[in-house]
N, C-alpha and C positions, 0 to 999 in steps of 0.2 A: 142266535140273538146275542148271547153273552160274548161270543167271539167277535161279533161286529162292534159291540160296545167297547171291548178291550182295544180293538184296533183304532177306533175313533179317539179313545182316551190317550193311547200312545202317540198318535199323530199330533194331538193338541199339546202334549208335554214336549215333544220334540220341537214343535213350532215355537213354543214359548222359550225353550232353551236356546233355539237358534237366534231368536230375536234378542234375547238377553246377551248371548255371546257376541252377536253383531254389534250391539251397543257398546260392549266392553272393548272390542277390538276395533271399533269404527275409526277412532282417531289415534290408534297406536301406530306410530310411524315405523317404517323399516329402519334398519341400522343405518347410521350416518345421515338420517333425514329428520325433519321436524315439520309438524303441521302448523299452518297459520289459517286463521279464519278470514274469509273474504267478506267485506261489508257490502252494503248496497251500492256504495260509491266506488267499489273496486279496490279499496284500501285493504291492507293485510294487518291483522292483529293476532296476538297469541291466543291459541285455542283455550277456552275456559273449560272448567269441569262440567258445566251444565249446558254445553252446546246442543242445539236441537238437531234432530235427525236430518232435517232438510238444509242444514247450514252448508253453504258452499265453502270449500276449503282449498288452500294452496299448499303444496308440498315442496320444501326446499331440501335438496340433497347435495352433500359435499362428499364426493368420492375421489378415489385416486385415479381411476380410469373407468371407461364405460365399454364393456364387452371387449376387453383386451386379452392378450395371452396371459396377463397377470391375474385377472379375475373376470368373472362373468357377472352381468347385471341383469336381474330378473325384475321387470317392471309389472309383471302380471300379478304380483302380490299386493300392489297398491289398490286401495279401495276404489273401485271404478266409478261409482256414483258420487256425484256432487264434488268430485275433484276437478276444479276448473282451471287450476294453474299448476304447472310443474316446472321447477327450475333445477337443472343438473349442473353442478359446478365441479370440474375436475381439477386435479392438482397440476398447476402450470409448470412446476419444477420437475415433473416426472416425464422423462422421455420414453413414452410408450404410446403406440397408436391405439386409439379407440375405434369403435365401429358401430354402425347402426344396421341391424338386421331387418329382414322383411317383417313388417307388422310389429315392430318393437313396442309401439304404444297402442296397439289396436284395442286393448281392453279398456282404455280410458275414454269411454264414449262421451263423457261430458266435458272433456278438456277443451278450453277456449284459448289458453295461452301456454306456449311451450318455449322454454329457454334452455339452450345447451351452450355452456360457457367454458372455454379453455380445454375442451376435450379434443385431442389431436385426431380429427377425422380426416381421412384422405379421400373419402368418397361419400357422396349423397346418392344412394342407389335407388332404383325403382321400388316403389311401395314401402320405402322407409317410414312414411307417414300414413300408411294405410289405416283406415278406420277412424281418422280424426275429422269427422264430418262437421264438428262444431268449432273447429279451430279458427280463431280470429287473428291471433298474433303468434308469429313464429320467428324466433331468434336463434341463429346458429353462428356463434362467434368462437372460432377455434384458437385464435392467436397463432396460427401456423406461421405467420411472418416472423415469429421469434426464432423459428428454425427454418431457414430458407430452403432447406432440402425437402420440406414437406409441403406439398400442394394439396388443395382440396378440389376434387373433380366432381362436377355435378352432371349426373346422367340426364339424358334428354327427357326422360319421363319421370324425373324425380318428384315433380309436383303434379300429383294426380288430379283428376277432375273432382275427386272427393274433397279437395281443399278449396272448393269454389266459394266458401264463406270467408276465406283468408283475406284480411284487410291490411295487415302490416307484416312485412318480411324484411328481416335484417340479416344480411350475409356478409357483414364487414369483417375485416381482419382475418381473412381466411387464406390469403396468399394464392388466390385463384388466378390462373393465367388465361383461362378462356372459359366460355360458357357455350352450351349448345344453342343453336339457332332457335329463336322463339320460345325459349324455355319458360318464360313467364306468361305466355299467352293463355294458358289454361286458367289462370287466376283472374277471373272476371270481375271480382270485387276489390282488387288490390288498390289501396289508397296510398300506402307508404312503402317505398323500396329503398333500402340502404345497401350500397355495394362499395362503400369507401374502404380504403387501405387494402386493395388487392393489386393485381398486375394485369388488368384487362386492357385490351388494345383497340377493339373494333366495336363502334357504336351500332353499326348496321345489323349486327347479329341479334339485337333485341327486337327488331321489327317494330320499332316505335314510329317509323316514318313510312312514306309512300314507296320506298324502295323494296320493302318486304312484301311477301305474298300474303301474309296475315297482318291484320290490323290489331296491334296489341297496345295495352296501356291506356286505354281510353278513360279508365277510372282513376288513374294515378293523380295524386295531388302533390306529393313530395318525392323527388328523385335525387338521391345523393350518389354521385359518381366521382367524388373527389378522391385525390391521391391514388390514381391509377396510372396507366401508361397511354392514355388516349392522346394522339398527336394531331387529330383534325376533327372538325365537325362539318360534315358535308351538308349540302342543301337538303332540306326536307327530311332530315334524319329524325326530327322530333315532331313531325307534322300531325301525328295522330294523338298527341298529348294535349288535347283541347282543354282538359280540366286541370292541367298541371299548374300549381301555384308557386312552387319553390324548386329551383334547379341549381345543384351544386356541382361545379366542375373544377374547383380550385385544386392546385397541387398536381396537375397533370403535366404533359409536355406539349400542350396545344400550341401550334404555330400558325394554324389556318382555321378560320371559321368562314364557311361558305356564305355567299351573298344572302341566301335565304335559310341560313342554318337554324334560325329560331322560328321559322314560319310554323303556323298552326298552334302555337302556345298562346292563345289569346287571353288566357286567364293568368298568365305568369306575373307574379308580383315580386319575387326575389330571384336575382340572378347573380351567381358568384363564379367568376372565371379568373380569380386572382392567382398569382404565383404560377403562371404559365410562361410561354415564349412568344406571345402575340406581338406583332410589330405594327399592325394596323387593323382597322375594323371596316368592313364593307359599308357603303353609304346606306343601303336599304336593310341593314342587319336587324334593326328594331322596328321595322314597319308593321309587323304583326303582333308586337308585344307592348301595346300602348297602356296596359294596366300595370306596368312595372312600378314598384314603390322603392325598391332597393337594388342598386347595381354596384358590384365590387369588381374593379378592373385593376387593382393595385398589383405591384410587383411583377410587371411584365416588361417588355421593351418597346412599348407603343411610342412611336415618334410622329404619327400622323393621325389626325382626327378629321374625317371628312366633314365639310361644311353641312350643317343641318342634321348631323347624325342623331342628336338628342332632341331635335325640335318638336317632335310629336309626343314626347314622353311628358305630358303635362301633369301626370300624377306622381312623378318621381320625387321621392323625399330624400334619399341618400345616394350620393354619387362619389365614389372613391377612385381617383385617378393617380394616387400617389405612387412613388417609386417606379416611374417610367422615364421616358426620355423626351418629354414634350417641351416645346419652346413656344415663345410668344407668337410665332408664325401660325401655329395651329390652336393656340388658346387666345381667343380674341373676342370681340363683341358679339360675333355671330355664333360662337360655340355654345353658349348657354341660353340662347334665345328660346323662349317658350317654357322654360323650367320654372314656372311661376309658383310651384309648391315646394321647391327644393328647400330642405332644412339643413342638410349637412353636405358640405363640399370640401374635399381634400385634394389639394394639388401639391402636396409636399414632396420633396425629393425628386424634383424634375429639373429642367434646365431653363426655366423662365427667368429672363433678366429684366423685363419691364412689363407693365400692365397698361392695357388700353383704358382710357378714362371712362369708357361706357361698358366695360366688360361685364359688370354685375347689374346692369340696369333692370333686368327682369326678375332678379332674385330678391324681391322685397320681403320674402318670408324666410330668408336664410338666417340661421341662428349660429352656425359654426362654420368658420372658414379657416382652413389651414394652408398656408403658403410657405411654411418653413423649409429650410434647406434647399433653396433655389439660389439664384444669383441676382435677385432684384436689387437695383441700385437706387431707384427713385420711385416715389409714390406720387402719382398725379393728384392735383387738388380735387377734392370732392369725389374721388374714385369710389368711396364707400357710401356716398350720400344717400343712395336708395335703400341701403340695408338698415332700415329702421328697426328691425327686430333682432339685429345681430347681438349675440351674447358673448361669443368667444372668437377672438381674432388672434391667430398665431402667425407672426412674421419673423420667427427666430431664425438665426443662422443664414442671414442674407448679407447684402453689402450696403445697407442703408447708412448714410452719413449724417442726415439731419431730418428732423420732423418739423414741418412748417405749420403755420396757423390753421390752414384749412385741410390738412391731410386727413384728419379723422372727423370731419364734419358729417353730420347725419347719422351718428351712432348713439342715439340717446339711451339705448338699452344695454350698451356694452358693459359686460361684467368682468371679463378677463382679457387683458391685452399683453401679449408676449412679444417683446422687442429685443430679447436677449441675443447675445453673440452676433451683433452687427458691428458697425464702426461709427456709431452715432456719437457726434461731438456736441450737437446743439439740438435742443428741444424748445420750440416756441412756448412761452408761458401760457398762451391761450389755446394750445393745440388740443386740449381735452376739455374745453369749456362746455361742450354739449354732452359730455359723458360723466356726469356727476354721480352716476350710480356705479362707477367702476370700483371693484373690490380687490382685484388681483392685478398687480402691475409688475412686470418682469423687465428690468433694464440692465441686468447683469451682463458682463462680458462686452462692454462698450468702451468708449473713450471719454467719459464724462469726467470733468475736473471739479465740479461742484454739485451739491444737491440741487437738482433742477427745480426751478420755480413753478413748473407746471403742476406740482403737488398741491398748490393752493386751490386748484379747481376740482380736486378729487377728495373731498372730506370723508368719504365713506370707505376709503381703502381699508382692507383687512390684512393684506400681505404686500410688502414692498421689498423688492430684491434689487439692491444697487451694488452687489458684489462684483469683483473683478473689473473695477474701473480704475481711474487715476485720481480719485478724490483725496485731497490732502488735508482739508480742514472741515470740521463741522462746528457750527456755532449755535448759540441759543435760539437764533432766528432761522436756522436751517430747515427745521421741520414745522410746518403749520399745525394748527390744532386738528388732529385726526383722532377723534374719540373712539373709533372702532378698530384702529390698527392693532393687530395681534402679533404679526411677525415682521421683524425688520432685519434684513441681511445687509451688512456692510463689509463682509470679509474680502480679503485680498485687495485692499486699497493702499493708500499711502498715508493714512491718518496717523498723526504723531501724538496728539493729546486730546483728551475728552474732559470737558469742564462740567461742573455741576450745573444742572438746569437744562442741558441740551435735550433731554428726553422728557421734560416735565409735561409737555403738551401731548404726550402719548400715554394716557393713564391706563389703557387696556392692554398694554404691551405684555405678551406672554413669552415671546421668544426674541432674543436679540443676539446677533452673531457679529462680533467684531474681530474674528480670528484673522491671523496672518496679515496684520497691518504693521505699523512701526510705532505702536503706542508705547510711550515711555512712562506715562502717568495717567491714571484715571482719578480725578479728584474725589476724595471721600464724600459720600452722600449723593453721588451722581445718580444712583438708582433708587434713592429713598422714596420718590413719588411713584415709582413703578412697582407697586406692591403686588401686582398680579403676575409678576415674572415667574415663569416655571422653569425656563432653561436659558442659560447664559453661556456664550462662548467668547473668551478673550484669549484663547491659546495662540501661540506663535507670534507673540509680541516681545517687547523689551521691558516688561513690568518687573520691578524689584519689590513692590509692596502692594498688597491688596487689602490692607487694613481699612475698616470703615466702609467697605463697598457692599457686602452681601449679608451681613449679620441681621439686618432688619427685614430681609425678604422672606417672610414666613411661608410663602407658597412655593419657594424655589425647590425644585426636585433634582435638577440636573445642572452641574457646573463643571466647566472645563477651563482650567487656568494653566494647562500644560505648556511646555516649550517656551517658558519665560526665563527670568533670571532671579526668581524668588530664592532667598537664602534662609528663610525661617517660615515655620508654619505652626499654627495652633488651632485646635478645633473651635476655639472661640471666634475665629474669623468667619465661620460659616454658620448658617442657620441650623438649628437642631433638627429640622424636618427634612433636610437634604438627604436624598437617597443614592445619588451617584456623584462621585467626585473624582476628577482626573487632574492630578498635579504632576504627571510624569514629565521628565525632561527639564527639571529645574536644578537648583543647587542646594536643595534643602538638606540639612544635616540631622534634623530631629523632628519627629512627629510629636509636638507638644500637646499636652492636655492639662494646662495649669489649673483650670477651674474644675477638672474632672467631670466634664460635661458628657452626658449620654446622648449620642446622636442616633439618627435612624438610618445611617449609611448602610446600604446593602452591597454596593459596588464601589471599590476604592482602588485607584491606580496611582501608586507612588513610585513607579519604576523609574530607572535612569535618573536618580538623584544622587545625593552623597550621604545617605543614611548609613549609620555605623552600627546601630543596635536596634533590636526589636524587643519591646517590652509589652506587658499586658495592657498598660494604659494607653499605648500608642495604637492599639488596634480597636476599632469600634466593636461593641459587643454584638451587634446585629448584622455584622458584615457577612456576606455570602461569597463574593469573589474579591480576592485581595491579591494585588500585583505589586511585588516588591523586587522584581528582577533588576539586575544591572545597577545595583547600588554598591556601597562599600561595607555592607553588613558583615561584621566579623563575630558577632555575638547575638544569640537568641536567648533571652531570659527564660529560665525555667517557668513552665506553665503560662507562657506568653499567649498561647492559643486556647487556654482553658476557659471554660464558661463562655465560649462563642458558639452557641448551639446551631447557628444557621450556616456555618462554614461549608462551602461547597468546593472551592478551589483556591489554592494559595501558590503563588509563583515566587520562588526564592532563587531562581537560577541566576548565574552570572554575578555572584557576590564574592565576598572574601571569607567565607566560612571555612575554617580549617578543622574545627572539631564541633561536635554536637553531643550534648548529653541526652540521655533518654527522656528526661522530663521536659526538654525544650520543645519537643513535638507532642507533648501530652495534650489531648483534647477531652472534652466532656464525652461521656459514654453515648454512643450513637444507638438509637433504638434499632431493633432487628429489621424492621421493614424499610429503613432508609439506606440509601447508598452511602458508603464511606467517603468523607472528604478526600480530595485528591491534592497532594502536594507535589511540587516540582522542585528538586534540589540539585539538579545537574549543573555542570559548568562552574563548580566552586572548587577552590584549591584545597580540598580535603586532604588531611594528613592521616595516613594509616598508622596512628599511634595506638597505644594500648587502650586509650579511652574510646576508641571508635570501633572496637571489635564487635560491639553489640549491634551495630548497624548492618553488619554482614548477614546476621541471622535474623534480620528484621521481619516481623510478621504482624499483620493486623489482628488476626484472630487469636484467641477467642474472646478477649476482653472488650474489643471494639472501642477502645479509648486511645487509639493511635491512628493517624491518617494513612491513607494508601499512598505510598511513594511511587508514583507511576513511572519515573525515569531512573529508579535506583539501579536497574540492570545496566545502564550506560554511564552511570556516575563513576568518575575516576578518583584516585587518591594518590598522593605522593608518598612513596615508601620512605619512611624516616631514615632508614639505613639500608641501602641496597646499592651494591657496586655495579649492578646491571641496569635494567630499565627503571627510570626514576618515577614514572607514573604507570599504574596498573588499574584495571577495572576493580572497583571496590569489592564487588561480589566474587571476584576470582582471586583476590589476594589470599595467600596462605596464612595460617595462624602465626607462623614465625615472623611474618612481616608487620604485624601489629605490635610495634615496640614503643617504649617510652624511655627517654634519656634520664639518667640518674647520676648522682655523685656518691650518695650513700643510701642504701636501701636494705630492708630485711626481706629475704627471699620468700619466706612463708610466715606471714604475720601471725597465723593461728598457732604455729608450733614453735616459733623462734622466740626464745625468752632471754637470749644472751647478747642482744644487740648493744647493750651498754658496755660490753667488754670487747677489746680488740681481737682476742683469740676466739673468734666465733665464726664457725663455718657458714652460717646462714646470713651473716652480715656482709653485704656486698659494698665494698668501697672501691670506687673507680681509681685506678692508678694515676699518678701524676702525668700530665700532658696527654692523657688518654680520654676517649669518649666512650661512654658505656650506655647500653640500652637493654631493657628487659621487657618481656611480654607480660600480659595480665597475670597469667598463672606461674610466671617465672620459669616456664619450661624452656624458654629461649632467653639467652643472656649473651649479648654481643659486646665484646671488649675490643675497641679499635685503638691500637697504639701505633698505627702506621706513621712512620716518619716522626716519631715522638722524641728522637734525639738520644735514645739509650745507647751507651757505648760499653761493649764488653760485658753486658749483663742484660737479663730480661727484667721487666718491671717487678717490683716487689708487690706482694699482696694482691696478686691477680685473684679475683673472686673465685671461690671454690666451685660454684655452680655455673661457670662460664661454659657456653656451648659453642661459640665461635670466637676465635682469638686472632686478631690481626697484629703481627709484629713485623711486617715487612717494612723495608725502608729504614731500618736502624743499622747499627754496626755491632753485631754480636759475633766476634770471631770464633769463639768457642762455646758450643752448647754443652754445658756441664751435665754430669750425671744427675738424674732425678730433678732436672730443672723444672718439671711441671707436675711433680708429685702431688696427688690429692685432687687434681681436676678430673674427677671420675666421669663426668658427663660431657667433657669436651668432645665435639664432633668434627670441627674443622679448625685447622691450625695453619696460619700463613706465616712462613719464615723466609719467603722468597725475597731476593734483592736485599739481603741483610749482611752481606760480606762474610757469611759463615765459612770458615776454613776447616773446622774440625767438629765432628759430632762424636762426643764421648759415648762409651758403652752405656746402655740403659738410660740414655737421656730421656726417653719418652715413657719410661716405666710408670705405670699407674693410669695411663690414658686408655682405659679399657674400652671406651665407646668411640674413640677417634676413628673417623671414616675417611677424612681427606687431609693429606699432609703436603704442603707446598714447601719444598726446599730448592726450587729452581732459581736460576740466576744468582748463584753463590760461587764460592771458591773451594768447595769440598774436593779433596784429591783422593782420599782413601776411605773405603768402607770396610771395617775390620770384621763385622759379622754380628755384633750384639746391639748395634745402634737402634734397631727397630724392634727389639725384644719387647714382648707384651702387647703389641698392637694387633691383637687377635681379630679385630673387626675392621681393620684398615681396608678400604676399597680403592682409594686413589692415592698414588704416590708420584710426586713430580720431582725428579732429580735432573732434569734437563738443564743445559747451559751451565754446567759446572766444569771442574777440571779433573774429574775422576779418571785415574789411571788403573786403579786396582779395586776389585770387588771380591770380597771373600765369598766362597761358595755357600756359606750358611746365612748370608745377609738376608735373603728373602724367604728362607725356608719356613718361617713361622707365619708368614702372611697368607693364610689359607683362603681368605676371602677377597684377595686383591683382584681387581678387574681392570684397573688402568695403571700402567707403569711407563713413565717417560725417562729414557736413558739417553736420548739423542743429544748431540752437541757436547760430548765429553771427549776423553782421551783413552778410552778403554781399548786394549789390544786384544785380549782374549777373555771371553766369558761365555759359558755354555748356556746361551739364552733358551735353547730348546728344552732345558730342564726346569724352566720356570713353572709356576703354578698353572694348571690347566684351566683355571677359572678366568684367566686374563682374556679380556675382549678387546683391549687396545694396548698396543705396545709400540714404542718408537725406539729405534736403535741406530739411526743414521748419524752421519757426521761424527763418527768415532775413528780411532786409529786401528781398525781391525786388521789382524794378521792375514797375510796371504799364504800361510802354510796350507798345503794341499788338503790334508785331512780336515783341518778347521774350515777351510773354504767349502769343502764338499758338504760337511754337515750343516754349515750355516746356510748354504744354498738350498739344501733339501728342506731345512726348517722354514726358510722364507717362502718357498714355493708352497709348502704344506699349510702354512699359517698366514698366507698373504692377506686374508680378510682382516685378521687381527693386527698384523704388523702394518700400520698405516703408511709407513715410509719405506716399505720393502724395496721399491724400485730405486731408492737412493742410497742403499747400503753399499759402501765401497771398502775394499781392503787397501792397505798402504804398504809399499816396500820401496826399495831403492830405485825401482823403475817407475814409480808413480802409482802403481796398483791398477785395479780395475773394478768394475761394478759386479758385485758378487751375484746379484739377482739375474742380470740380463746378459753379461759378457760370458764368453766361453772360457772361463778361467781354468776349468778342470782339464781342458785339452793341453793347456800350457803345463799344468802340473804333470800330466802323463808323459810328456816328451822331453821337456827341457827344464824340469825342476832343478833349481839351483840351490845347493846347500847354503845355509846362512853363513855369513862371514863371521869369523871369530869375534870381531869387535861389535857385531850386531846380533846378539843371541835372540832367538824367538822360540816360542812353544808351538808344537804342531801335532801332538799326540792326544787323541781323545782319551786314551787310557790315563795319561798323565793328568788330564783335566779332571777326570773322574776321581783320581787319587787326591788331587788338590782339593776337590770339593769335600771329600771325606775327611781329609786331615786339616783342612783350613789353611794349608801352606800356600806359598807362591810358586808359580811355574817360571823358573829362570834358567833351567839347565838346557843348553843348546843340544839339538839332535840333528841327525841327518835323515833325509827322506830317501828310502830305497824303493825304486820302482821295478817290479818284476813283470815279465811277459810270459804267462803260462802257456802251455801248449794246448790250444783249443781246437786244432784242426779236426779232431774226431767228432767234435760236437757241432760242426758247422751245419750239416744238413738238418739236424734236429732243431737247431736254433733258427734256421731259415723258415722251416715249416711252422714252428711255434710262433715266430715273429709275424709270419704272414697271417696265421689264424687270428692272433691277437689284433693285428692291424685291421683285418677285415671286420672283426667284431666291434672294435672301437669306432671304425668309420661308419659301420651300419648304425651303431648306437647314436653316433653324432648326427647322422642324417635323420634318424627317427626323432631325435630330440629337437633338432633345428626345425624340421618340418612337421612337428607333432600336431600343430594346430591345423595345418592344411590336411593332414591325414584324417584328423577327427571330422573335419567338414566334409571331406570326400566320402568317407565311410557313411556318414549320416545322410548325405544327399543321395548316395547310390543304393545303400542297403537299409537306411533308416536305423542304423545301429550307432550308439554313442560308445566309442572306445576311450580308454583311459579316463573314464568318468564314473563317478559313483553317486548314487542318490543320496541327497542330504535331507536333513530334517525339514528345512524350509521348503524343499521341493515337495515333500509329502504334505506339508501344510497348505500348499497352493491349490489343492484339488478342488476346494470349494469356492475359489475366487471367481468373480463374475466374468471377467474378461481375461483373454490371453495377453493382451498388451494395451496399454494406454499410450497414445501417440500425442506428444506435445510438440507444437510447431508454431511458426509465425503465420499470421493471417495472410501475409504476402506470399507464403510458400504453399498456400492451400491447393493450388493447381497440381503441384508435384504430389502432394499427399493423396488428394482425391482422385486424380487421374492415373497416377503411376503406382504409388505404394499400396493404398488400400484395396483397389480391385484385385491385384495379384494375391495379396494375403487373404482377403475375405472370400474370393471366389476360386482360389486355387486348390490344389490337393497336396497337403491337407489345407483345410480352410480354418482361419483363425478368427476369433471374435475380437474386434477392435473397438476401443473407445477413443474417438477422435476429438481433439480439443475443441475446435471451432464448429464442428458438426454437431457434437453432442451437448455441449454446455449450454445452459439456458441463458438468455439475455438478461442482464441486470442482476445476476447472482453474485455472491461473494466469491471472487475468483480464487483466493487462497484456499478457502474451505473446500471448494469444488475440486481443486487440483489434488489436495490431500486425500479426499474421498476417492478420487479416480485412481491415484497411486495405490492406495490400500486395497482397492478392489481388483487390481490387475496383477497378473503373475510377472509381467515385465513392464518396464517403462521405456518407450522409444522416444529419444529426444532428437529431433531433426535440427541439427546445429548449423545455422547459416548466418551470414552477416545480417540478414533481416531479423533473425531471432535475437541476436546479441544487441542490436540497436533499437529494437522496439519492445518485444515482450519482456526480455531480460532486464530492461530498465525500470520496469514496474516493480515496486518493492514487494507487493503482496504476491506477485508471480514468482519472483526470485526466492522469497523465503519459503514458499511452498515446495520448490524444487530442491532446496538444499538438503532436505531429508534423504531423498533418493540418491543425491550425489555422494553423500557420506555413508550410504548403506554398504556394509561390508560383505553383503551376500551377492553382490554382482547382479542385481536385477536390472540395472540400467544398461540400455543399448544406445550408443551414440552413433548417429548417422551424420557424417560430415557432408554437407551439401554446398558445393562450390568452394571458393577460397575464403577462409575466415582469418583475418589478421590476428596473429598471436597476441599483439598488444591490447586488443579489444576484449580478450577473454577474461572472464571472471577468474580470480585466483583458484576457486574451488574447481571450476571446469578445467583450467590449465593443469592443475595437479592431477585431476582424473585422467586426462588425456595422456599425461606422462606416465602414469602408473597402470593404465589399463589399455586394452586394445579397443579400437573403434572401427567403424565401417565407413568406407569412402564411396559415395555414390559415383558410379562409373566403373568401379572395379569389375573385372570380368567374372569374378566369382561372388559378386555382391549378394545375389539372392540365396546361394547356398550358405554363405556365412550368416546371413540374417536369419534364415530358418533354423540354422544350428543354434544360434543364440536364443531363439524363441523356445518356449516350452513345447514338449511333445504333445500332440493331439491324439488321444486314443481313438482308434477307428470306430469303436462301439459307442463313442460318446459324442461324436460330431458328424453331421452330414458332410457329404463330399463338397457341396457348394451351397452357398446361401445367396438368395436373390436380394440385392441391396438397391434395387431401383429407387426405392423411396427411403432408403437408409433406416428402415425400422427393424434393425437387426438385434435389438436388445430383448431377447427372449428370457426375461428374468424368471427365476423360480424362488421360492421361499427357502433359500439355503440358510444354513445355520450361521454362516459367517458374514452375512451381508446386511445385518440390521444394526441400527444405531441404538442409543440408549432408550429410545422410545418405541422400539420394536417396529420401526418403519423401514422399508427396504431402501437400500442405498440409491436405487434408481430415482428416488424422489429428489436427490440432490444433484444429480448429473443430468 
């Protein structure tokens, strides 16, 4: 008994706990999902905390994929009871296939509505929807058409008999190419079927007509087959659709509709076959569809309408025949007979040139008639007389020349009449006497010379357009009293003057457009009685003054007075409530605000004027968008933009700004939640002087009181002193280029206290006839005395802290000792072209920091040895184009950091250049009088051959003797020395001993003693065999080494393709880092080369051995994505980037800025991850500089090369056998088997595949 009681008690407790837990978890949604309550009317609201247990709910889930290789989706955890709606939305940017398994939703027994959106399904399999017996509405929209390689296939038994309650089925945007026969026949209650935006071709497969064995679709009311590939509608193909009310076939390729193509659809009310290729329609086509209300036949090529085609369609309300090829032969009195209920008729964009007088006799209920864009030349009298209910008549873009008195008789209800873009010259004053309710009249684009008198009969006009005519004058009597006229357009006429009172009888005028006339004067007060004016355009005229025109218009919001000849402007000329003002293209020199008025302007365009200065009072306080480009602005006052809290954009481009101080761009502090104002400052003649260096390091953060300079990266500046490029990118200018000119300056103001005295080292006084510049910190100090007229001396008082000194172009015959003493930080000294003949010893003593010395183009003849003493840091020395005949051996001994030495174009006979500093990287010695002595020539030749890379003119070095000499580098001069060496003549002594040269170097003396060259022939016959063997061995080794070196790349490729081994290669760090990358290669190519990539390149690489995982540009990338971001993501996720370089690629993809910028990263990658495949002939002139440089400095692959595939696979990364299958099936291109690797997530921990 006790045991039974305990069991009952425990059961009760568990039941209560289960119920409590069920209530707790009842509406707790799975991850990435949310519950919504479903009301009695089917609406969805947020689930409340007190929802009842029987409340029906909807579940919305946003997932990356559904049952893909990336993740599995378990729908069994969803609360099964009372869940009546389920919507699953996948990430459309993620290229991974989803799938539906058997009975995926079978636990959701109460589900009535299921939506699957953007999930890339390639199959709807059998029993995918098993168990959904209550389902009423099913939507599967995959958007597979974004990726043309993915089709959705529907299996024949995908829709089970369990779905017999289904009423609505949407399978649009799935890229379906075919469907099984009679696939929808099991859906006995289907009312709505949507198959738009697929690639279906055959209507017979649906079995909606007598041709099928099964009779399907009897319950259908709406059928949407638009935007597929159907090319014909055969007879009886819809004959079983007796309840169909709406049929949509637009956007196919229909060229034929059978005689009885629409038979059986007796309930059809809407038919749309627009945008097809129909040429004609069968006479009996609509015999069985007499309930039609709306018919859309526009945008075909119909040129024939069978007589009586529409006669039985007495219920038709809308008929659209526009954009066909109909003529008056087929559009006549019999065409519309019987259409007594027709309300809207469109015949626009056809070839109709005339109208039958009785063509509209049965259309007495017609309200809208469009005949625009035909060739109608004449309208018969009373042609519209039966259209008593007509509201809108459009006759635009025809060839009408006149409107007669009775042309529009019988149109008492006419509200809108469009006669624009004809050739009308005359309108009878009584033409609109019966249309007194007319509100909108368009007469623009005709040949009217006066305001037509017909306006007297239309007092209720609201809009009148007379633009683009030939009207020359308007008078006070031109416009009758039209108390309701709101808009008047007179633009593009020949009006020259507007007098006061001309618009007085138009009191309700809100908008007036007088733009692009020849108006020279508008009389003050002309608009005073039009106080309701909101917008006025007088731009494009010849106005010089607008005083007294607009100040009293308190309701004026928008004013355009641009492109005139205004020379002055003051804010007193405009009403204070104006919000947008355009005065661009005038000759205004100043934005005056004499009365300090506060306006409401938010948009202000004053570009293309002659403004010279921007001040705080010239800018409205509430302005948001300010355009001041292409003026003559040279100064922006400090704090000019301060206390303008609404600033969003300011355009200052194309002005004459040379300098800016930091306070000129100062703005009020912007709150953290608002974006920073954007300023444009490019295309100004900025000068890189010392006052502009702050702009190079410009930053908005952290104070948020400076605008964002969006084009600062492209802004250029003129280097105030630069003998090279005159303009550079401001952001790339070096600190030494930001200089300011001075006559006298203290180098360091904080520590220099002696500037009042002449003998002050930190006092910089520019020498006479010189120009001097210094940087902000005085670390750069340029003194330019080029061509200053100094004779036999250097300038006095050269500033002690000079860093660059130009003395070229003067006449300083002798450089005296200690001439530059004290200039301790001088780095560059120019003494070239100064007629220097002698450099005394220790001339440059004290120039401890000198790095570059120019003594070229002078007359120096002798270097004794101590001229360059103390130049320990000299790197470049230019002595070329002098007359040097003698160089002491110790001259260059102390220049231990010398890298560049030019000795060419002198008269040197002997000097041991091979004993110069080993730090030299550039040496020139040609065009001298080098000796032809054998020992010297031999050593010189050996040196030139050894140091050919450093001696840039080695191939031009010649020796000179009485016979003319020879080229030491290339001629066989040593052979001459070995056989016929001639002793020097007594009167022409020369030096030929290297020992004597060495002695001369050690003693500093000159080599003048003549010697004789003795040539001996030792007995070497005993060593001939050894020498032959040795030479042969050396020759063989050298040849082998050369062959290996020359064909090293081919050997690497051969060994890799034959044995899978990489020789002469070592694993680098970046190769180790590549292991976690998603793809082996990203292939970038032109869409026009897709056939080559998809048919040739990709199959061999993806299905070969080894198989590579590829990311193809046009196959993988999502439609509508940001191309540059996607390319960067793809490059970073791939071990290599393959660029298929063709003429198509250069002329299409590479022309797109975002495409090019994304590829520049990999072009400049030093790690050789780029593989270029040259496809066809690519003109070198069309190549981008970066691509041209890459092809010059790197190897590339040519399609068609017999070893193309071996070279390509060698360039690709190795694929370990244990990490990749032998082949991958890419039938549907779903090869992206992504894993959660550590390196493929962005900042939000989402996989890279989302973006590609």
